[in-house]
C-alpha positions as a Python dict, from the first residue, in 0.01 Angstrom:
ca = {
    (1, 'X'): (0, 0, 0),
    (2, 'X'): (-316, 205, 42),
    (3, 'X'): (-291, 543, 215),
    (4, 'X'): (-603, 716, 351),
    (5, 'X'): (-575, 1094, 383),
    (6, 'X'): (-366, 1212, 89),
    (7, 'X'): (-287, 1559, 220),
    (8, 'X'): (36, 1755, 207),
    (9, 'X'): (180, 1581, 512),
    (10, 'X'): (133, 1231, 369),
    (11, 'X'): (305, 1330, 46),
    (12, 'X'): (599, 1498, 222),
    (13, 'X'): (639, 1223, 481),
    (14, 'X'): (503, 873, 415),
    (15, 'X'): (544, 892, 36),
    (16, 'X'): (902, 1020, 71),
    (17, 'X'): (1000, 757, 328),
    (18, 'X'): (849, 486, 107),
    (19, 'X'): (1026, 600, -208),
    (20, 'X'): (1358, 634, -23),
    (21, 'X'): (1313, 283, 121),
    (22, 'X'): (1248, 137, -223),
    (23, 'X'): (1554, 311, -365),
    (24, 'X'): (1779, 205, -77),
    (25, 'X'): (1666, -158, -81),
    (26, 'X'): (1623, -193, -456),
    (27, 'X'): (1267, -313, -394),
    (28, 'X'): (1022, -125, -622),
    (29, 'X'): (701, -310, -528),
    (30, 'X'): (567, -64, -270),
    (31, 'X'): (359, 173, -478),
    (32, 'X'): (101, 377, -287),
    (33, 'X'): (-267, 402, -374),
    (34, 'X'): (-353, 740, -223),
    (35, 'X'): (-708, 814, -111),
    (36, 'X'): (-838, 1163, -42),
    (37, 'X'): (-1096, 1185, 236),
    (38, 'X'): (-1279, 1519, 241),
    (39, 'X'): (-1193, 1675, -94),
    (40, 'X'): (-1100, 1534, -432),
    (41, 'X'): (-859, 1822, -504),
    (42, 'X'): (-536, 1624, -461),
    (43, 'X'): (-668, 1332, -664),
    (44, 'X'): (-754, 1573, -946),
    (45, 'X'): (-410, 1732, -924),
    (46, 'X'): (-219, 1403, -932),
    (47, 'X'): (-423, 1219, -1197),
    (48, 'X'): (-286, 1401, -1505),
    (49, 'X'): (68, 1375, -1359),
    (50, 'X'): (65, 994, -1316),
    (51, 'X'): (92, 1049, -941),
    (52, 'X'): (416, 1246, -966),
    (53, 'X'): (464, 1551, -746),
    (54, 'X'): (744, 1770, -612),
    (55, 'X'): (864, 1813, -255),
    (56, 'X'): (1051, 2137, -190),
    (57, 'X'): (1237, 2173, 137),
    (58, 'X'): (1261, 2515, 300),
    (59, 'X'): (1499, 2632, 571),
    (60, 'X'): (1854, 2567, 684),
    (61, 'X'): (1993, 2246, 535),
    (62, 'X'): (1724, 2222, 267),
    (63, 'X'): (1784, 1979, -17),
    (64, 'X'): (1702, 2070, -379),
    (65, 'X'): (1342, 2015, -489),
    (66, 'X'): (1273, 1653, -583),
    (67, 'X'): (1004, 1468, -775),
    (68, 'X'): (848, 1178, -582),
    (69, 'X'): (709, 880, -774),
    (70, 'X'): (583, 643, -502),
    (71, 'X'): (212, 725, -554),
    (72, 'X'): (81, 506, -835),
    (73, 'X'): (-290, 592, -810),
    (74, 'X'): (-496, 871, -652),
    (75, 'X'): (-862, 811, -565),
    (76, 'X'): (-1134, 1039, -429),
    (77, 'X'): (-1261, 843, -132),
    (78, 'X'): (-1592, 1027, -121),
    (79, 'X'): (-1661, 984, -492),
    (80, 'X'): (-1534, 626, -533),
    (81, 'X'): (-1574, 453, -194),
    (82, 'X'): (-1633, 112, -355),
    (83, 'X'): (-1295, 141, -530),
    (84, 'X'): (-1126, 222, -198),
    (85, 'X'): (-1274, -94, -43),
    (86, 'X'): (-1162, -291, -348),
    (87, 'X'): (-804, -163, -317),
    (88, 'X'): (-786, -238, 57),
    (89, 'X'): (-934, -582, -10),
    (90, 'X'): (-689, -670, -288),
    (91, 'X'): (-444, -951, -221),
    (92, 'X'): (-159, -730, -347),
    (93, 'X'): (-223, -479, -66),
    (94, 'X'): (-19, -556, 244),
    (95, 'X'): (-43, -225, 434),
    (96, 'X'): (-296, 52, 492),
    (97, 'X'): (-156, 378, 631),
    (98, 'X'): (-356, 675, 760),
    (99, 'X'): (-312, 1050, 805),
    (100, 'X'): (-672, 1163, 855),
    (101, 'X'): (-624, 1400, 1156),
    (102, 'X'): (-785, 1351, 1494),
    (103, 'X'): (-1139, 1429, 1379),
    (104, 'X'): (-1117, 1181, 1092),
    (105, 'X'): (-1132, 892, 1340),
    (106, 'X'): (-1482, 997, 1453),
    (107, 'X'): (-1429, 874, 1806),
    (108, 'X'): (-1522, 983, 2156),
    (109, 'X'): (-1196, 1115, 2307),
    (110, 'X'): (-1314, 1039, 2663),
    (111, 'X'): (-1392, 670, 2598),
    (112, 'X'): (-1161, 621, 2295),
    (113, 'X'): (-1438, 430, 2120),
    (114, 'X'): (-1613, 485, 1787),
    (115, 'X'): (-1886, 750, 1796),
    (116, 'X'): (-2179, 543, 1675),
    (117, 'X'): (-2401, 852, 1684),
    (118, 'X'): (-2187, 1021, 1420),
    (119, 'X'): (-2403, 1060, 1109),
    (120, 'X'): (-2137, 947, 862),
    (121, 'X'): (-2043, 643, 1071),
    (122, 'X'): (-2408, 552, 1112),
    (123, 'X'): (-2466, 568, 738),
    (124, 'X'): (-2159, 353, 673),
    (125, 'X'): (-2293, 95, 917),
    (126, 'X'): (-2627, 113, 738),
    (127, 'X'): (-2473, -46, 430),
    (128, 'X'): (-2386, 242, 198),
    (129, 'X'): (-2044, 237, 28),
    (130, 'X'): (-1833, 362, 319),
    (131, 'X'): (-1708, 719, 322),
    (132, 'X'): (-1537, 727, 663),
    (133, 'X'): (-1184, 598, 699),
    (134, 'X'): (-1280, 347, 968),
    (135, 'X'): (-1570, 225, 757),
    (136, 'X'): (-1348, 186, 451),
    (137, 'X'): (-1091, -12, 647),
    (138, 'X'): (-1352, -238, 809),
    (139, 'X'): (-1526, -309, 479),
    (140, 'X'): (-1191, -366, 309),
    (141, 'X'): (-1092, -618, 576),
    (142, 'X'): (-1433, -781, 540),
    (143, 'X'): (-1364, -827, 169),
    (144, 'X'): (-1022, -978, 247),
    (145, 'X'): (-1184, -1221, 489),
    (146, 'X'): (-1431, -1336, 224),
    (147, 'X'): (-1183, -1364, -61),
    (148, 'X'): (-882, -1508, 124),
    (149, 'X'): (-666, -1208, 37),
    (150, 'X'): (-432, -1269, 330),
    (151, 'X'): (-308, -1072, 633),
    (152, 'X'): (-266, -696, 643),
    (153, 'X'): (-120, -424, 864),
    (154, 'X'): (-302, -98, 940),
    (155, 'X'): (-64, 184, 1035),
    (156, 'X'): (-194, 508, 1185),
    (157, 'X'): (35, 808, 1135),
    (158, 'X'): (-174, 1065, 1323),
    (159, 'X'): (-90, 1260, 1638),
    (160, 'X'): (-285, 1044, 1881),
    (161, 'X'): (-146, 852, 2179),
    (162, 'X'): (-158, 479, 2118),
    (163, 'X'): (-272, 550, 1763),
    (164, 'X'): (-235, 187, 1658),
    (165, 'X'): (-433, 49, 1949),
    (166, 'X'): (-695, 320, 1897),
    (167, 'X'): (-731, 239, 1527),
    (168, 'X'): (-768, -130, 1603),
    (169, 'X'): (-1032, -53, 1865),
    (170, 'X'): (-1234, 167, 1629),
    (171, 'X'): (-1227, -89, 1347),
    (172, 'X'): (-1343, -357, 1592),
    (173, 'X'): (-1613, -121, 1724),
    (174, 'X'): (-1738, -87, 1367),
    (175, 'X'): (-1735, -464, 1324),
    (176, 'X'): (-1925, -519, 1651),
    (177, 'X'): (-2197, -280, 1531),
    (178, 'X'): (-2260, -487, 1217),
    (179, 'X'): (-2531, -756, 1210),
    (180, 'X'): (-2431, -1057, 1421),
    (181, 'X'): (-2329, -1288, 1138),
    (182, 'X'): (-2111, -1028, 969),
    (183, 'X'): (-1972, -911, 1301),
    (184, 'X'): (-1853, -1248, 1428),
    (185, 'X'): (-1689, -1339, 1097),
    (186, 'X'): (-1504, -1009, 1066),
    (187, 'X'): (-1387, -994, 1427),
    (188, 'X'): (-1249, -1347, 1410),
    (189, 'X'): (-1064, -1266, 1087),
    (190, 'X'): (-917, -944, 1229),
    (191, 'X'): (-786, -1126, 1535),
    (192, 'X'): (-604, -1378, 1316),
    (193, 'X'): (-489, -1162, 1026),
    (194, 'X'): (-461, -791, 1107),
    (195, 'X'): (-223, -588, 1322),
    (196, 'X'): (-232, -222, 1418),
    (197, 'X'): (117, -96, 1512),
    (198, 'X'): (158, 245, 1670),
    (199, 'X'): (379, 513, 1520),
    (200, 'X'): (508, 862, 1584),
    (201, 'X'): (553, 1093, 1286),
    (202, 'X'): (710, 1437, 1264),
    (203, 'X'): (762, 1684, 984),
    (204, 'X'): (630, 2035, 950),
    (205, 'X'): (437, 2059, 624),
    (206, 'X'): (230, 2377, 585),
    (207, 'X'): (-47, 2420, 332),
    (208, 'X'): (96, 2493, -12),
    (209, 'X'): (43, 2852, -128),
    (210, 'X'): (37, 3006, -475),
    (211, 'X'): (378, 3155, -396),
    (212, 'X'): (508, 2806, -315),
    (213, 'X'): (380, 2672, -648),
    (214, 'X'): (544, 2959, -832),
    (215, 'X'): (875, 2897, -654),
    (216, 'X'): (867, 2526, -739),
    (217, 'X'): (792, 2615, -1101),
    (218, 'X'): (1101, 2834, -1109),
    (219, 'X'): (1313, 2557, -956),
    (220, 'X'): (1192, 2272, -1177),
    (221, 'X'): (1091, 2456, -1492),
    (222, 'X'): (741, 2308, -1488),
    (223, 'X'): (410, 2370, -1315),
    (224, 'X'): (311, 2120, -1043),
    (225, 'X'): (-27, 2187, -883),
    (226, 'X'): (35, 1902, -636),
    (227, 'X'): (371, 2030, -507),
    (228, 'X'): (429, 2044, -132),
    (229, 'X'): (681, 2230, 84),
    (230, 'X'): (832, 2102, 406),
    (231, 'X'): (1109, 2158, 654),
    (232, 'X'): (1426, 1949, 606),
    (233, 'X'): (1362, 1757, 931),
    (234, 'X'): (1156, 1438, 916),
    (235, 'X'): (1108, 1154, 1165),
    (236, 'X'): (914, 827, 1182),
    (237, 'X'): (915, 590, 1480),
    (238, 'X'): (729, 264, 1420),
    (239, 'X'): (628, -32, 1634),
    (240, 'X'): (755, -347, 1462),
    (241, 'X'): (427, -538, 1460),
    (242, 'X'): (347, -625, 1100),
    (243, 'X'): (116, -902, 984),
    (244, 'X'): (262, -913, 633),
    (245, 'X'): (554, -781, 430),
    (246, 'X'): (656, -414, 453),
    (247, 'X'): (903, -170, 296),
    (248, 'X'): (1243, -142, 461),
    (249, 'X'): (1159, 201, 597),
    (250, 'X'): (1456, 175, 834),
    (251, 'X'): (1683, 208, 528),
    (252, 'X'): (1523, 550, 475),
    (253, 'X'): (1588, 662, 832),
    (254, 'X'): (1279, 537, 1017),
    (255, 'X'): (1332, 401, 1367),
    (256, 'X'): (1167, 77, 1476),
    (257, 'X'): (1112, 85, 1851),
    (258, 'X'): (953, -118, 2130),
    (259, 'X'): (862, 207, 2309),
    (260, 'X'): (666, 412, 2057),
    (261, 'X'): (442, 539, 2337),
    (262, 'X'): (729, 737, 2488),
    (263, 'X'): (804, 901, 2151),
    (264, 'X'): (434, 977, 2099),
    (265, 'X'): (405, 1133, 2443),
    (266, 'X'): (713, 1349, 2392),
    (267, 'X'): (587, 1484, 2061),
    (268, 'X'): (229, 1544, 2176),
    (269, 'X'): (317, 1705, 2507),
    (270, 'X'): (620, 1904, 2390),
    (271, 'X'): (605, 1985, 2019),
    (272, 'X'): (230, 1963, 1951),
    (273, 'X'): (137, 2132, 2279),
    (274, 'X'): (374, 2419, 2202),
    (275, 'X'): (237, 2444, 1850),
    (276, 'X'): (-114, 2488, 1991),
    (277, 'X'): (0, 2738, 2255),
    (278, 'X'): (172, 2953, 1995),
    (279, 'X'): (-129, 2930, 1764),
    (280, 'X'): (-379, 3059, 2022),
    (281, 'X'): (-148, 3322, 2170),
    (282, 'X'): (-56, 3428, 1818),
    (283, 'X'): (-419, 3457, 1714),
    (284, 'X'): (-492, 3670, 2020),
    (285, 'X'): (-203, 3900, 1929),
    (286, 'X'): (-285, 3919, 1558),
    (287, 'X'): (11, 3707, 1446),
    (288, 'X'): (-47, 3532, 1114),
    (289, 'X'): (214, 3256, 1136),
    (290, 'X'): (374, 3033, 1396),
    (291, 'X'): (712, 3187, 1308),
    (292, 'X'): (565, 3531, 1388),
    (293, 'X'): (425, 3403, 1718),
    (294, 'X'): (745, 3233, 1835),
    (295, 'X'): (926, 3554, 1743),
    (296, 'X'): (746, 3726, 2032),
    (297, 'X'): (990, 3687, 2323),
    (298, 'X'): (715, 3644, 2582),
    (299, 'X'): (536, 3373, 2384),
    (300, 'X'): (862, 3188, 2324),
    (301, 'X'): (939, 3211, 2696),
    (302, 'X'): (597, 3075, 2792),
    (303, 'X'): (638, 2786, 2549),
    (304, 'X'): (985, 2700, 2671),
    (305, 'X'): (882, 2711, 3036),
    (306, 'X'): (574, 2497, 2973),
    (307, 'X'): (793, 2232, 2811),
    (308, 'X'): (1074, 2240, 3067),
    (309, 'X'): (880, 2299, 3390),
    (310, 'X'): (552, 2115, 3329),
    (311, 'X'): (556, 1876, 3033),
    (312, 'X'): (902, 1723, 3073),
    (313, 'X'): (859, 1635, 3443),
    (314, 'X'): (524, 1467, 3372),
    (315, 'X'): (630, 1231, 3091),
    (316, 'X'): (879, 948, 3048),
    (317, 'X'): (1115, 1015, 2759),
    (318, 'X'): (1254, 747, 2528),
    (319, 'X'): (1611, 666, 2622),
    (320, 'X'): (1741, 802, 2291),
    (321, 'X'): (1592, 1149, 2343),
    (322, 'X'): (1759, 1441, 2525),
    (323, 'X'): (1460, 1635, 2656),
    (324, 'X'): (1614, 1981, 2695),
    (325, 'X'): (1783, 1963, 2357),
    (326, 'X'): (1458, 1848, 2197),
    (327, 'X'): (1271, 2147, 2346),
    (328, 'X'): (1526, 2388, 2206),
    (329, 'X'): (1510, 2219, 1866),
    (330, 'X'): (1130, 2248, 1864),
    (331, 'X'): (1147, 2625, 1909),
    (332, 'X'): (1415, 2658, 1641),
    (333, 'X'): (1201, 2461, 1396),
    (334, 'X'): (897, 2677, 1474),
    (335, 'X'): (1101, 2988, 1396),
    (336, 'X'): (1162, 2879, 1034),
    (337, 'X'): (998, 3170, 844),
    (338, 'X'): (1007, 2982, 513),
    (339, 'X'): (733, 2742, 622),
    (340, 'X'): (456, 2997, 673),
    (341, 'X'): (261, 2768, 906),
    (342, 'X'): (-44, 2981, 989),
    (343, 'X'): (-176, 3025, 1341),
    (344, 'X'): (-529, 2978, 1204),
    (345, 'X'): (-447, 2638, 1055),
    (346, 'X'): (-255, 2514, 1358),
    (347, 'X'): (-532, 2643, 1584),
    (348, 'X'): (-807, 2458, 1396),
    (349, 'X'): (-990, 2159, 1550),
    (350, 'X'): (-888, 2267, 1900),
    (351, 'X'): (-1159, 2061, 2071),
    (352, 'X'): (-992, 1750, 1932),
    (353, 'X'): (-640, 1851, 2033),
    (354, 'X'): (-614, 2032, 2366),
    (355, 'X'): (-709, 1732, 2577),
    (356, 'X'): (-418, 1525, 2447),
    (357, 'X'): (-171, 1809, 2407),
    (358, 'X'): (-240, 2035, 2706),
    (359, 'X'): (-489, 1897, 2957),
    (360, 'X'): (-278, 1585, 3004),
    (361, 'X'): (8, 1807, 3119),
    (362, 'X'): (-227, 2008, 3343),
    (363, 'X'): (-342, 1687, 3510),
    (364, 'X'): (9, 1543, 3539),
    (365, 'X'): (145, 1862, 3690),
    (366, 'X'): (-135, 1880, 3947),
    (367, 'X'): (-80, 1512, 4031),
    (368, 'X'): (284, 1594, 4105),
    (369, 'X'): (181, 1870, 4345),
    (370, 'X'): (285, 2157, 4119),
    (371, 'X'): (102, 2443, 3948),
    (372, 'X'): (46, 2407, 3569),
    (373, 'X'): (82, 2779, 3515),
    (374, 'X'): (197, 2773, 3153),
    (375, 'X'): (-25, 2493, 3025),
    (376, 'X'): (-319, 2679, 3180),
    (377, 'X'): (-217, 2987, 2980),
    (378, 'X'): (-242, 2785, 2659),
    (379, 'X'): (-584, 2646, 2756),
    (380, 'X'): (-710, 2994, 2845),
    (381, 'X'): (-591, 3120, 2508),
    (382, 'X'): (-789, 2841, 2338),
    (383, 'X'): (-1098, 2930, 2543),
    (384, 'X'): (-1073, 3294, 2444),
    (385, 'X'): (-1025, 3199, 2079),
    (386, 'X'): (-1343, 2989, 2090),
    (387, 'X'): (-1539, 3263, 2268),
    (388, 'X'): (-1430, 3547, 2037),
    (389, 'X'): (-1460, 3364, 1704),
    (390, 'X'): (-1802, 3351, 1536),
    (391, 'X'): (-1936, 2996, 1502),
    (392, 'X'): (-1929, 3024, 1122),
    (393, 'X'): (-1558, 3109, 1133),
    (394, 'X'): (-1451, 2860, 1403),
    (395, 'X'): (-1278, 2573, 1225),
    (396, 'X'): (-1373, 2297, 1468),
    (397, 'X'): (-1595, 1987, 1432),
    (398, 'X'): (-1770, 2084, 1758),
    (399, 'X'): (-1822, 2450, 1667),
    (400, 'X'): (-2200, 2430, 1706),
    (401, 'X'): (-2178, 2249, 2038),
    (402, 'X'): (-1922, 2497, 2171),
    (403, 'X'): (-2137, 2790, 2064),
    (404, 'X'): (-2438, 2634, 2238),
    (405, 'X'): (-2270, 2623, 2580),
    (406, 'X'): (-2125, 2975, 2563),
    (407, 'X'): (-2316, 3262, 2727),
    (408, 'X'): (-2429, 3566, 2533),
    (409, 'X'): (-2212, 3798, 2742),
    (410, 'X'): (-1858, 3669, 2711),
    (411, 'X'): (-1606, 3757, 2977),
    (412, 'X'): (-1354, 3549, 3168),
    (413, 'X'): (-1609, 3501, 3447),
    (414, 'X'): (-1871, 3357, 3210),
    (415, 'X'): (-1663, 3177, 2945),
    (416, 'X'): (-1422, 2984, 3169),
    (417, 'X'): (-1688, 2799, 3373),
    (418, 'X'): (-1895, 2736, 3060),
    (419, 'X'): (-1607, 2570, 2874),
    (420, 'X'): (-1482, 2389, 3184),
    (421, 'X'): (-1822, 2219, 3186),
    (422, 'X'): (-1791, 2108, 2823),
    (423, 'X'): (-1750, 1734, 2874),
    (424, 'X'): (-1631, 1640, 2523),
    (425, 'X'): (-1311, 1828, 2610),
    (426, 'X'): (-1271, 1866, 2988),
    (427, 'X'): (-1305, 1574, 3231),
    (428, 'X'): (-1494, 1614, 3562),
    (429, 'X'): (-1173, 1619, 3771),
    (430, 'X'): (-1028, 1925, 3595),
    (431, 'X'): (-1370, 2085, 3554),
    (432, 'X'): (-1410, 2091, 3932),
    (433, 'X'): (-1050, 2183, 4016),
    (434, 'X'): (-1062, 2526, 4180),
    (435, 'X'): (-694, 2606, 4129),
    (436, 'X'): (-719, 2527, 3758),
    (437, 'X'): (-1029, 2744, 3729),
    (438, 'X'): (-850, 3034, 3897),
    (439, 'X'): (-548, 2999, 3670),
    (440, 'X'): (-772, 3006, 3364),
    (441, 'X'): (-959, 3313, 3489),
    (442, 'X'): (-631, 3490, 3559),
    (443, 'X'): (-482, 3419, 3217),
    (444, 'X'): (-803, 3488, 3026),
    (445, 'X'): (-818, 3835, 3184),
    (446, 'X'): (-449, 3889, 3107),
    (447, 'X'): (-504, 3804, 2740),
    (448, 'X'): (-802, 4042, 2735),
    (449, 'X'): (-572, 4319, 2857),
    (450, 'X'): (-374, 4297, 2533),
    (451, 'X'): (-40, 4159, 2410),
    (452, 'X'): (177, 4419, 2584),
    (453, 'X'): (26, 4357, 2926),
    (454, 'X'): (31, 3980, 2873),
    (455, 'X'): (392, 3992, 2757),
    (456, 'X'): (500, 4186, 3063),
    (457, 'X'): (329, 3937, 3292),
    (458, 'X'): (485, 3636, 3120),
    (459, 'X'): (832, 3789, 3125),
    (460, 'X'): (802, 3869, 3496),
    (461, 'X'): (619, 3549, 3591),
}
């Protein structure tokens, strides 16, 4: 296996599931070649440890710290892109998995196609050793086509609806943009030999802190710079559409389903949407962590009501999922103080997230003839965060573009219409929806009035 995006989540989720599957099935062949995407830090941490690292669970029901051994090689994708292509192209590789976050796909969220104007994508298409994940996959598949390496499955594990279909589309978009001879050959090979199943993944894995490393050192008696911490809960729902062999992940607790889309929608519109809401409300109120934010009664109430009154009625749940129970579980998981999930981290890359997590619920609630009061609060909180954060401090791939559309004098009356007109995030229907605009103005002003005033309004709303 090759995994692109070797962050903390991948190590606490995909690597753990894979090791547990190998242990349960007695099948040790599924070693992971992990590839870092933006930084070589994890590759440098794992190299002297032969890929070994610790996972420490935190919270009620936590298991003792464990050492995970499923990663057999760690590569810096930016420093050794040719090696990444070689590993994907190797006959021994049967699966490529990805956790590269929304922005790592370098796609237009409105058209769900590859952004060919993206500088990195353009340079990959120009023939340099590819540094983008999509470029590395496409060039790796191209090598397989030319060497007869056999079929392969590409598995996205990111929080995107239809993540498998999207990944397949982006790889094909890359292939189409190649010179005609290369393009036709690669597209034909992909159609015959590659599949792109969708998945839903869930586990809260905050960034590892120095305090976490010290705690793991006390538990294990050794220093592990690559250690990760995570909540005890973990979940993986996978579409069973594999072109070649795979680990028996079901033996490790994964669920293979014919309705992954319903699981994806539930997580995006309930858990991820609430995560974003708490991040932006928490930032406005000076709360450092998600646990701090959900500890504010008014914020917890707003989250719960958004899930129950707006998100749940506008999605179709998988038959195995009890919606109300799931919503309560989400809030309990957020309240785990041991995780230290920061509002700043969760609130990063908002331009890539709010459309899928919040605006979809706004649209669905309007379509049902109801008022998306609580989802609008979350969107207004994001708008205020963008407007009150200096461009240099705004952790968002569209920070410059957002800054360019914002007026110099920033109030609800100037910021809301400016960001409603920002097409990379807001579609024309919602941009021109008067009721939505009025809700945003109302909530933006309420947030400006301070946490106490906002809390009183939420609690009496």
